Rosetta silent file (secondary structure, phi, psi, omega in degrees, C-alpha in Angstrom):
SEQUENCE: MALAGIIATMRNIILIGPMGAGKTTIGRILANRLGWQFRDSDREIERRTGATIPLIFDIEGEAGFRQREHDMLAELVSGDRVVLATGGGAVLRPENRTLLQEHGLVVYLYTPVERQFERTQHDTQRPLLQTGDRRATLQRLMAERDPLYRETAHLVIETGGQSPRAMAERILAASRAAQEDPPAGNENNSATRH
SCORE:     score description
SCORE:     0.000 S_00000001
   1 L     0.000  138.361  178.616   76.317   26.414  142.882 S_00000001
   2 L   -67.026  153.860 -177.500   76.344   27.662  139.281 S_00000001
   3 H   -55.947  -42.635 -179.335   75.992   25.075  136.525 S_00000001
   4 H   -60.402  -39.750  177.556   79.577   25.612  135.319 S_00000001
   5 H   -65.508  -39.155  178.407   80.877   24.890  138.820 S_00000001
   6 H   -64.065  -45.038 -178.162   78.783   21.742  139.054 S_00000001
   7 H   -67.514  -38.716 -179.235   80.059   20.510  135.703 S_00000001
   8 H   -61.651  -31.946 -179.620   83.667   21.355  136.539 S_00000001
   9 L  -106.728   15.189 -173.489   83.463   19.105  139.608 S_00000001
  10 L   -59.116  126.461  176.112   81.024   16.649  138.026 S_00000001
  11 L  -101.743  -33.792 -174.372   81.352   13.124  139.315 S_00000001
  12 E  -145.395  162.538  168.461   78.219   11.676  137.753 S_00000001
  13 E  -116.633  127.088 -175.417   75.369   12.508  135.389 S_00000001
  14 E  -119.230  120.590 -179.002   71.964   11.735  136.856 S_00000001
  15 E   -98.473  126.411  177.087   68.902   11.574  134.620 S_00000001
  16 E  -123.617  161.365  177.924   65.508   12.273  136.172 S_00000001
  17 L   148.378  177.451 -175.928   62.054   12.564  134.674 S_00000001
  18 L   -73.224  166.453  174.398   58.799   10.717  134.142 S_00000001
  19 L   -62.084  142.143 -178.851   58.367    7.194  132.889 S_00000001
  20 L    85.710    5.412 -179.921   58.706    7.115  129.131 S_00000001
  21 L   -78.605  -20.856 -178.496   61.177   10.022  129.027 S_00000001
  22 L    96.955   21.271 -176.265   63.976    7.825  127.667 S_00000001
  23 H   -58.648  -44.351 -178.122   66.266    7.990  130.692 S_00000001
  24 H   -67.751  -47.842 -178.286   67.634    4.476  130.233 S_00000001
  25 H   -63.504  -48.990 -179.995   68.175    4.715  126.481 S_00000001
  26 H   -65.535  -38.776  179.159   69.711    8.192  126.616 S_00000001
  27 H   -60.816  -42.734  178.732   71.759    7.229  129.680 S_00000001
  28 H   -61.878  -41.819 -179.738   73.338    4.257  127.907 S_00000001
  29 H   -65.578  -45.016  178.709   74.320    6.485  124.976 S_00000001
  30 H   -58.903  -47.694 -178.672   75.781    9.155  127.282 S_00000001
  31 H   -59.950  -42.216  179.256   77.783    6.576  129.229 S_00000001
  32 H   -62.438  -45.779 -179.001   79.132    5.113  126.015 S_00000001
  33 H   -63.836  -35.738 -177.627   80.138    8.543  124.671 S_00000001
  34 H   -88.461  -15.077 -174.177   81.872    9.470  127.938 S_00000001
  35 L    74.339   27.158 -179.269   83.425    6.068  128.605 S_00000001
  36 L  -102.887  170.767  173.992   81.606    5.956  131.955 S_00000001
  37 E   -77.841  150.506  172.739   79.563    3.249  133.651 S_00000001
  38 E  -114.813  136.584  174.704   75.798    3.170  133.139 S_00000001
  39 E  -136.848  143.762  174.804   73.370    2.235  135.914 S_00000001
  40 E  -118.609  116.654 -172.954   69.584    2.162  136.049 S_00000001
  41 H   -59.834  -40.167  179.208   68.366    2.331  139.650 S_00000001
  42 H   -64.930  -43.466  179.688   65.208    0.290  139.003 S_00000001
  43 H   -65.239  -35.993  177.998   67.138   -2.459  137.177 S_00000001
  44 H   -65.485  -40.305  176.835   69.706   -2.545  139.993 S_00000001
  45 H   -61.471  -45.377  179.488   66.919   -2.991  142.563 S_00000001
  46 H   -62.699  -42.757 -179.036   65.473   -5.845  140.500 S_00000001
  47 H   -62.616  -44.382 -177.489   68.880   -7.459  140.051 S_00000001
  48 H   -71.267  -36.784 -176.665   69.702   -7.309  143.766 S_00000001
  49 H   -88.403  -21.744 -174.704   66.320   -8.478  145.033 S_00000001
  50 L    73.901   15.930 -178.943   65.622  -11.021  142.308 S_00000001
  51 L  -128.913  150.616  176.836   62.119   -9.522  142.081 S_00000001
  52 L   -76.841  159.741  176.842   60.442   -7.239  139.577 S_00000001
  53 H   -58.084  -45.480  178.172   59.377   -3.728  140.545 S_00000001
  54 H   -57.834  -38.434  179.091   55.672   -4.715  140.248 S_00000001
  55 H   -67.358  -40.874  177.459   56.244   -7.647  142.624 S_00000001
  56 H   -60.948  -43.616  176.672   58.060   -5.414  145.127 S_00000001
  57 H   -59.427  -42.972 -178.854   55.108   -2.987  144.970 S_00000001
  58 H   -63.343  -42.693 -174.855   52.684   -5.890  145.519 S_00000001
  59 H   -83.092  -45.689 -172.661   54.556   -7.285  148.520 S_00000001
  60 H  -103.620  -11.498 -175.782   56.005   -4.186  150.185 S_00000001
  61 H    77.769  174.034 -178.724   53.787   -1.417  148.842 S_00000001
  62 H   -64.433  -37.082 -178.913   55.042    1.849  147.444 S_00000001
  63 H   -61.732  -41.853  178.410   56.600    2.863  150.793 S_00000001
  64 H   -64.891  -41.870  177.476   58.729   -0.301  150.871 S_00000001
  65 H   -63.318  -43.264 -177.528   59.840    0.224  147.297 S_00000001
  66 H   -62.924  -33.425  176.284   60.707    3.892  147.961 S_00000001
  67 H   -67.644  -43.280  176.531   62.968    2.863  150.852 S_00000001
  68 H   -60.497  -41.423 -179.801   64.762    0.362  148.617 S_00000001
  69 H   -61.606  -45.547  179.484   65.037    3.067  145.963 S_00000001
  70 H   -59.208  -47.888 -179.584   66.584    5.541  148.427 S_00000001
  71 H   -60.272  -41.215 -179.615   69.144    2.991  149.602 S_00000001
  72 H   -67.360  -43.482  178.797   70.044    2.101  146.013 S_00000001
  73 H   -59.290  -44.366 -179.508   70.393    5.754  144.946 S_00000001
  74 H   -59.325  -40.369  178.793   72.718    6.442  147.889 S_00000001
  75 H   -69.272  -46.845 -174.277   74.918    3.538  146.852 S_00000001
  76 H   -67.372  -34.543 -179.249   74.944    4.313  143.126 S_00000001
  77 L   -83.887   -4.852 -179.465   75.835    8.018  143.450 S_00000001
  78 L   -73.908  -15.770  179.135   78.675    7.309  145.867 S_00000001
  79 L   -88.353 -171.775  178.347   80.911    6.379  142.930 S_00000001
  80 L  -124.898  154.358  174.806   82.426    8.478  140.163 S_00000001
  81 L    59.034   48.747  177.846   81.937    8.546  136.401 S_00000001
  82 E  -121.007  134.233  167.541   78.485    6.990  136.461 S_00000001
  83 E   -99.909  120.404 -174.340   75.539    7.904  134.271 S_00000001
  84 E  -115.388  123.655  171.613   72.493    7.050  136.384 S_00000001
  85 E   -96.776  123.232 -178.510   68.932    6.650  135.108 S_00000001
  86 L   -98.823  164.062  172.382   66.514    7.002  138.023 S_00000001
  87 L   -73.477  158.774 -177.067   62.954    5.841  138.414 S_00000001
  88 L   -58.932  -28.419 -178.103   60.209    8.395  137.816 S_00000001
  89 L   -97.556    9.612 -176.998   59.438    8.723  141.524 S_00000001
  90 L   -59.520  -24.752 -176.752   63.023    9.089  142.724 S_00000001
  91 L   -88.062    0.736 -175.873   62.448   12.799  143.440 S_00000001
  92 L   -66.497  -36.398 -179.959   59.511   12.253  145.793 S_00000001
  93 L   -88.845  130.350  178.872   61.643   12.122  148.943 S_00000001
  94 H   -56.175  -37.807 -179.328   63.414   15.363  149.889 S_00000001
  95 H   -66.455  -29.615  175.474   66.505   13.419  150.957 S_00000001
  96 H   -69.234  -42.190 -179.882   66.722   11.857  147.487 S_00000001
  97 H   -59.402  -44.968  179.153   66.548   15.271  145.826 S_00000001
  98 H   -64.312  -45.468  179.728   69.419   16.522  147.993 S_00000001
  99 H   -56.378  -47.710 -178.686   71.435   13.343  147.454 S_00000001
 100 H   -64.207  -46.240 -178.653   71.139   13.592  143.670 S_00000001
 101 H   -60.747  -34.136 -175.485   71.990   17.305  143.571 S_00000001
 102 H   -83.626  -10.688 -173.344   75.097   16.801  145.689 S_00000001
 103 L  -121.321   15.553  176.321   76.523   13.904  143.709 S_00000001
 104 L   168.778  178.175  174.744   76.314   14.875  140.063 S_00000001
 105 E   -80.555  116.205 -177.910   74.882   16.919  137.267 S_00000001
 106 E   -96.341  121.156 -177.462   71.122   16.326  137.457 S_00000001
 107 E  -115.258  121.128  176.552   69.373   16.502  134.089 S_00000001
 108 E   -91.315  117.938  175.455   65.569   16.556  133.896 S_00000001
 109 E   -89.876   90.631 -179.176   64.329   15.010  130.665 S_00000001
 110 E   -69.476  127.581 -178.734   61.050   16.895  130.334 S_00000001
 111 L  -135.484  120.816  179.474   58.541   14.850  128.346 S_00000001
 112 L   -59.356  151.474 -177.535   54.948   15.974  127.670 S_00000001
 113 H   -55.255  -40.634 -177.695   52.200   13.674  128.953 S_00000001
 114 H   -61.203  -40.213  178.151   51.050   12.772  125.450 S_00000001
 115 H   -69.889  -38.338  175.688   54.511   11.470  124.540 S_00000001
 116 H   -59.140  -43.619 -179.471   54.725    9.584  127.857 S_00000001
 117 H   -61.555  -45.382  179.108   51.382    7.979  127.042 S_00000001
 118 H   -58.152  -41.457 -174.602   52.556    6.946  123.561 S_00000001
 119 H   -79.581  -20.458 -175.137   55.697    5.360  124.973 S_00000001
 120 H  -115.647    0.452 -171.048   54.051    3.527  127.893 S_00000001
 121 L   -61.358  -24.820 -179.553   50.600    2.590  126.615 S_00000001
 122 L  -108.607    5.728 -176.507   51.462   -1.115  126.148 S_00000001
 123 L   -78.891  128.466  179.324   53.851   -1.423  129.109 S_00000001
 124 L  -107.941    4.598 -175.524   52.734   -3.888  131.784 S_00000001
 125 L  -102.828   10.541 -179.199   55.763   -3.469  134.074 S_00000001
 126 L  -111.463  103.246 -173.017   54.939   -0.059  135.566 S_00000001
 127 H   -55.078  -38.577 -176.845   52.882   -0.544  138.740 S_00000001
 128 H   -71.643  -12.364  179.462   51.533    3.010  138.889 S_00000001
 129 H  -100.736    6.660  179.453   50.094    2.653  135.376 S_00000001
 130 L   -86.483   57.888 -179.088   48.052   -0.462  136.076 S_00000001
 131 L  -124.972  172.960  179.938   44.914    1.648  136.294 S_00000001
 132 L   -69.132  -36.383 -175.232   41.885    2.126  134.100 S_00000001
 133 L  -122.011   89.115 -177.551   42.913    5.515  132.720 S_00000001
 134 H   -60.258  -41.284 -178.052   46.649    5.663  132.025 S_00000001
 135 H   -61.004  -44.515  179.197   46.495    9.138  130.504 S_00000001
 136 H   -64.046  -38.631  177.928   44.800   10.552  133.624 S_00000001
 137 H   -64.032  -45.063  178.360   47.367    8.806  135.836 S_00000001
 138 H   -61.913  -39.687  178.319   50.236   10.257  133.795 S_00000001
 139 H   -64.003  -42.760  179.402   48.673   13.730  133.992 S_00000001
 140 H   -64.182  -46.793 -179.921   48.288   13.445  137.779 S_00000001
 141 H   -61.643  -40.464  179.925   51.859   12.190  138.222 S_00000001
 142 H   -65.291  -42.248  178.970   53.218   14.979  136.014 S_00000001
 143 H   -61.343  -38.147 -179.696   51.305   17.635  137.967 S_00000001
 144 H   -75.302  -40.331 -168.549   52.733   16.258  141.227 S_00000001
 145 H   -96.883  -26.622 -177.656   56.281   15.583  140.076 S_00000001
 146 H   -53.636  -45.441  177.897   57.172   18.251  137.501 S_00000001
 147 H   -61.710  -33.276  179.272   57.851   20.887  140.196 S_00000001
 148 H   -72.460  -39.169  175.781   60.072   18.385  142.048 S_00000001
 149 H   -60.523  -46.036 -177.552   61.991   17.490  138.885 S_00000001
 150 H   -66.371  -37.518  177.642   62.572   21.185  138.191 S_00000001
 151 H   -63.698  -36.020 -174.671   63.620   21.860  141.787 S_00000001
 152 H   -82.887  -34.320 -170.660   66.152   19.024  141.645 S_00000001
 153 L   -73.051  142.991  168.293   67.598   19.550  138.160 S_00000001
 154 L   -88.246  -23.800 -175.709   70.651   21.570  137.295 S_00000001
 155 E  -144.822  132.804  177.645   69.643   21.314  133.639 S_00000001
 156 E  -112.947  125.248  179.145   66.238   20.821  131.971 S_00000001
 157 E  -121.011  125.249  175.573   66.157   19.301  128.489 S_00000001
 158 E   -81.315  127.646 -174.813   62.918   18.978  126.521 S_00000001
 159 L   -73.425  -32.733  177.520   62.883   15.606  124.814 S_00000001
 160 L    51.539 -149.600 -178.423   60.705   16.683  121.873 S_00000001
 161 L  -103.735   19.516 -176.865   60.693   14.377  118.876 S_00000001
 162 L   -80.449  159.187  177.595   64.452   13.898  118.670 S_00000001
 163 L   -70.313  157.823  176.341   66.245   10.568  118.668 S_00000001
 164 H   -56.986  -38.564  178.662   67.894    9.339  121.885 S_00000001
 165 H   -62.579  -43.417  178.479   71.318    9.889  120.276 S_00000001
 166 H   -64.328  -37.450  178.106   70.427   13.508  119.457 S_00000001
 167 H   -64.903  -42.838  178.288   69.184   14.005  123.039 S_00000001
 168 H   -60.928  -42.171  178.706   72.453   12.648  124.443 S_00000001
 169 H   -64.172  -37.338  177.509   74.382   15.039  122.199 S_00000001
 170 H   -63.598  -40.986  178.776   72.217   17.949  123.406 S_00000001
 171 H   -63.843  -45.829  178.754   73.029   17.092  127.021 S_00000001
 172 H   -62.447  -43.335 -179.955   76.747   16.905  126.257 S_00000001
 173 H   -64.261  -42.797 -179.971   76.624   20.172  124.279 S_00000001
 174 H   -64.757  -38.595  179.604   74.699   21.991  127.042 S_00000001
 175 H   -70.169  -38.252  176.909   77.169   20.803  129.668 S_00000001
 176 H   -65.258  -43.360 -179.782   80.155   21.839  127.518 S_00000001
 177 H   -61.794  -38.897  179.726   78.591   25.255  126.821 S_00000001
 178 H   -67.014  -33.954  177.250   78.033   25.799  130.538 S_00000001
 179 H   -65.745  -39.229 -175.972   81.700   25.010  131.219 S_00000001
 180 H   -80.900  -34.570 -173.856   82.819   27.562  128.629 S_00000001
 181 L  -143.532   87.985 -178.571   80.268   30.306  129.310 S_00000001
 182 L   -55.993  131.221 -176.918   78.436   30.245  132.643 S_00000001
 183 L   -74.023  150.637  175.133   74.827   31.426  132.123 S_00000001
 184 L   -87.406  -22.775 -177.729   73.377   34.514  133.761 S_00000001
 185 L  -167.147 -162.952 -177.726   69.868   33.070  133.784 S_00000001
 186 L   -97.741   73.880 -175.017   67.448   30.700  132.095 S_00000001
 187 L   -80.290  -26.975 -170.939   67.579   32.085  128.565 S_00000001
 188 L  -115.786  112.110 -175.526   67.041   28.841  126.651 S_00000001
 189 L   -81.304   -5.623  173.602   63.952   26.794  127.402 S_00000001
 190 L   -88.832  -16.531  173.757   65.139   23.751  125.423 S_00000001
 191 E  -145.986   73.844 -176.168   68.185   23.491  127.697 S_00000001
 192 E   -79.475  134.292  179.642   67.327   25.487  130.790 S_00000001
 193 E  -102.453  140.229  178.510   70.034   25.827  133.429 S_00000001
 194 L  -117.351    0.000    0.000   69.238   25.991  137.133 S_00000001
């Protein structure tokens, strides 16, 4: 489906991308601007289980967490007028990619590894970064996940050095522009349409 068609029938806005991309911050701003609900899938999992993501990883492993994540995503996208910030690994399962694409406008917040590193270097709550070489881990994750983010996204926005408010405005502007003038291709690499 063309981007304009997706936006015309848009029920939700779903933000995907790596850790440190600003999905939660930008998502809250978008929800506020639209008058929609905001949800963060990782925070919802923590709220429902009463356990932190690192603890869930410790007890259930990544596979157990990914199942919880899938179940939570399915529930959260079933509503309307929700801005959803997903976890960085939400696109790993093919069924999650399909689920997200079918239930809203999926926006990939592309963030270079160096910026991810700057934003996460002191974070102790991200299980996959509790390694000796965070930069190498981020590079590996980006190499694995970037193609999946791009496959899933209807719109790719480069985060650059802009403020979260400016990023939210770019997403709104790109979605409005697509409604008014459906693109023929991917002419703009700062707001690429898929």
